[in-house]
C-alpha positions as CSV (number, residue, x, y, z in Angstrom):
1,X,20.3,12.6,29.5
2,X,17.2,12.7,27.2
3,X,14.4,10.3,28.1
4,X,14.2,7.3,25.7
5,X,11.3,7.4,23.3
6,X,8.9,4.6,24.0
7,X,7.1,2.6,21.3
8,X,3.4,3.2,20.5
9,X,0.9,1.3,22.5
10,X,0.0,-2.2,21.3
11,X,-3.5,-3.5,20.4
12,X,-5.4,-4.6,23.5
13,X,-6.7,-7.7,21.7
14,X,-10.3,-6.7,22.1
15,X,-11.1,-6.8,18.3
16,X,-10.7,-9.2,15.5
17,X,-7.5,-8.3,13.7
18,X,-7.7,-11.0,11.0
19,X,-7.2,-9.6,7.4
20,X,-10.3,-7.8,6.1
21,X,-12.1,-8.8,2.9
22,X,-11.9,-12.5,3.5
23,X,-13.9,-14.8,5.7
24,X,-12.4,-16.9,8.5
25,X,-12.7,-20.2,6.5
26,X,-11.4,-18.7,3.3
27,X,-8.4,-17.4,5.3
28,X,-7.9,-20.9,6.7
29,X,-8.1,-22.4,3.2
30,X,-5.5,-19.9,1.9
31,X,-3.2,-20.6,4.9
32,X,-3.4,-24.4,4.1
33,X,-2.5,-23.8,0.5
34,X,0.4,-21.5,1.5
35,X,1.7,-24.5,3.6
36,X,1.7,-26.7,0.5
37,X,-1.7,-28.2,1.4
38,X,0.0,-30.2,4.2
39,X,-2.8,-30.6,6.8
40,X,-0.2,-31.8,9.4
41,X,2.0,-28.8,9.0
42,X,2.7,-27.3,12.5
43,X,3.0,-23.8,10.9
44,X,-0.5,-24.2,9.4
45,X,-2.0,-25.2,12.8
46,X,-0.3,-22.4,14.6
47,X,-1.8,-19.9,12.2
48,X,-5.2,-21.7,12.4
49,X,-5.4,-21.1,16.1
50,X,-4.0,-17.6,15.7
51,X,-6.8,-16.8,13.2
52,X,-9.3,-18.5,15.6
53,X,-8.1,-16.4,18.5
54,X,-8.9,-13.3,16.5
55,X,-12.2,-14.5,15.0
56,X,-13.6,-15.3,18.5
57,X,-13.3,-11.6,19.4
58,X,-16.0,-10.9,16.8
59,X,-18.5,-13.1,18.8
60,X,-20.5,-10.6,20.8
61,X,-22.4,-13.1,23.0
62,X,-20.1,-13.1,26.0
63,X,-20.8,-16.7,27.3
64,X,-20.0,-18.1,23.9
65,X,-16.9,-16.0,23.6
66,X,-15.7,-17.3,27.0
67,X,-15.9,-20.9,25.8
68,X,-14.1,-20.0,22.6
69,X,-11.4,-18.2,24.7
70,X,-10.9,-21.3,26.8
71,X,-10.4,-23.3,23.6
72,X,-8.0,-20.8,22.1
73,X,-5.8,-20.6,25.3
74,X,-5.6,-24.4,25.4
75,X,-4.6,-24.7,21.8
76,X,-2.2,-21.8,22.0
77,X,-0.3,-23.7,24.7
78,X,-0.4,-26.9,22.6
79,X,1.1,-25.1,19.7
80,X,3.9,-24.0,22.0
81,X,4.5,-27.4,23.5
82,X,4.2,-29.6,20.3
83,X,5.0,-27.1,17.5
84,X,7.6,-25.0,19.3
85,X,5.8,-21.9,18.0
86,X,4.7,-18.9,20.0
87,X,2.4,-16.5,18.0
88,X,-0.1,-14.6,20.2
89,X,-3.4,-13.6,18.6
90,X,-2.5,-9.9,19.4
91,X,0.1,-10.0,16.7
92,X,-1.5,-8.7,13.5
93,X,-0.7,-11.2,10.7
94,X,-1.4,-10.7,7.0
95,X,-2.3,-13.2,4.3
96,X,-0.2,-16.0,2.8
97,X,2.3,-16.0,5.7
98,X,4.3,-19.2,5.7
99,X,6.0,-20.7,8.8
100,X,8.4,-22.7,6.8
101,X,9.8,-24.9,9.5
102,X,8.6,-25.4,13.1
103,X,10.5,-25.2,16.3
104,X,12.0,-22.5,18.5
105,X,9.9,-19.7,16.9
106,X,9.1,-16.8,19.1
107,X,6.9,-14.5,16.9
108,X,6.0,-11.6,19.2
109,X,6.0,-8.9,16.6
110,X,3.7,-5.8,16.2
111,X,2.6,-6.8,12.7
112,X,3.6,-9.4,10.1
113,X,2.7,-8.4,6.6
114,X,1.4,-10.4,3.6
115,X,3.6,-13.1,1.8
116,X,6.1,-13.3,4.7
117,X,8.3,-16.4,5.2
118,X,9.6,-17.3,8.6
119,X,11.8,-20.2,9.4
120,X,12.9,-22.2,12.5
121,X,14.4,-20.6,15.5
122,X,13.4,-17.1,14.4
123,X,12.9,-14.6,17.3
124,X,10.8,-11.5,16.9
125,X,10.5,-9.5,20.1
126,X,11.6,-6.8,22.5
127,X,15.2,-6.0,23.4
128,X,14.5,-5.1,27.0
129,X,11.6,-5.7,29.4
130,X,11.1,-2.0,30.2
131,X,9.2,-1.3,27.0
132,X,7.1,-4.4,26.0
133,X,5.6,-2.5,23.1
134,X,8.9,-2.2,21.3
135,X,8.3,-4.9,18.8
136,X,9.2,-5.2,15.1
137,X,7.0,-4.6,12.1
138,X,7.6,-6.8,9.1
139,X,6.3,-5.4,5.8
140,X,5.0,-7.5,2.8
141,X,7.3,-10.1,1.1
142,X,9.9,-10.2,3.9
143,X,11.9,-13.5,4.0
144,X,13.6,-14.4,7.3
145,X,16.2,-17.1,7.5
146,X,16.7,-19.7,10.2
147,X,17.9,-18.5,13.6
148,X,17.5,-14.8,12.8
149,X,16.8,-12.4,15.7
150,X,14.8,-9.2,15.1
151,X,14.4,-7.0,18.2
152,X,12.9,-3.7,19.1
153,X,10.7,-1.0,17.6
154,X,12.0,-1.5,14.1
155,X,10.6,-1.8,10.6
156,X,11.7,-4.5,8.2
157,X,11.1,-3.0,4.7
158,X,9.1,-4.6,1.9
159,X,10.8,-7.5,0.2
160,X,13.8,-7.5,2.5
161,X,15.7,-10.7,3.2
162,X,17.2,-11.4,6.6
163,X,19.9,-14.0,6.5
164,X,20.2,-17.0,8.7
165,X,21.4,-16.2,12.3
166,X,21.4,-12.4,11.5
167,X,20.7,-10.1,14.4
168,X,18.7,-7.0,13.5
169,X,18.1,-4.1,15.9
170,X,17.6,-1.2,13.4
171,X,15.3,-0.4,10.6
172,X,15.9,-2.4,7.4
173,X,15.4,-0.6,4.0
174,X,13.0,-2.2,1.5
175,X,14.5,-5.0,-0.8
176,X,17.8,-5.1,1.1
177,X,19.6,-8.4,1.9
178,X,20.9,-8.3,5.5
179,X,23.5,-10.7,7.0
180,X,25.7,-10.9,10.0
181,X,25.8,-9.9,13.6
182,X,25.0,-7.1,13.7
183,X,23.2,-7.4,10.4
184,X,24.6,-5.3,7.4
185,X,23.2,-4.9,3.9
186,X,25.3,-6.8,1.3
187,X,23.1,-6.0,-1.7
188,X,19.7,-4.8,-2.9
189,X,17.1,-6.9,-4.6
190,X,15.2,-6.1,-7.8
191,X,11.7,-5.1,-6.6
192,X,10.0,-6.4,-9.8
193,X,11.7,-9.8,-9.5
194,X,10.7,-10.1,-5.8
195,X,7.0,-9.5,-6.4
196,X,7.0,-11.6,-9.6
197,X,8.5,-14.6,-7.7
198,X,6.1,-14.0,-4.8
199,X,3.0,-13.9,-7.0
200,X,2.0,-10.4,-6.0
201,X,-1.3,-9.0,-7.1
202,X,-3.8,-10.6,-4.8
203,X,-4.8,-8.7,-1.7
């Protein structure tokens, strides 16, 4: 029996993986705007501490970084306990990502692209514990419905929609609409309409 192909190694978390070309505070301001300027949004605060966790890795003075690491780890847990959202800083997250509703969100992906929407009870993760690097990649403009489960070393194509409670364990073509268990494509979206509605054009 052929040996299973293992996923590529994950980032070791030793570098700042925040989006390039934008400062930390500009990124925070953009995240707040993406969350309807709601300063109390749990999704915003989860992203804030995710961005902070990455930013601290650009601090070269080790004693200072140790203090920042203690702060990050504490706030990461608080986001889990009070927001019900798990988003490790080692997940590469793009710009204008919106955590639409809090609660039951396990977001252990490899990467999450720009202009992605994730809703409550979404799970992104591994299908088995024998390959912890087998995590999904979400490309730009992906929209994930409540309760959806995306597992494994899979790629969710640009502009795809994953319906509520769908279970996805295989690659999803760009601009497809997937529903069911296991998820199946029921139609294709118009790429121009997707990007027009999403306000594409800013990096």
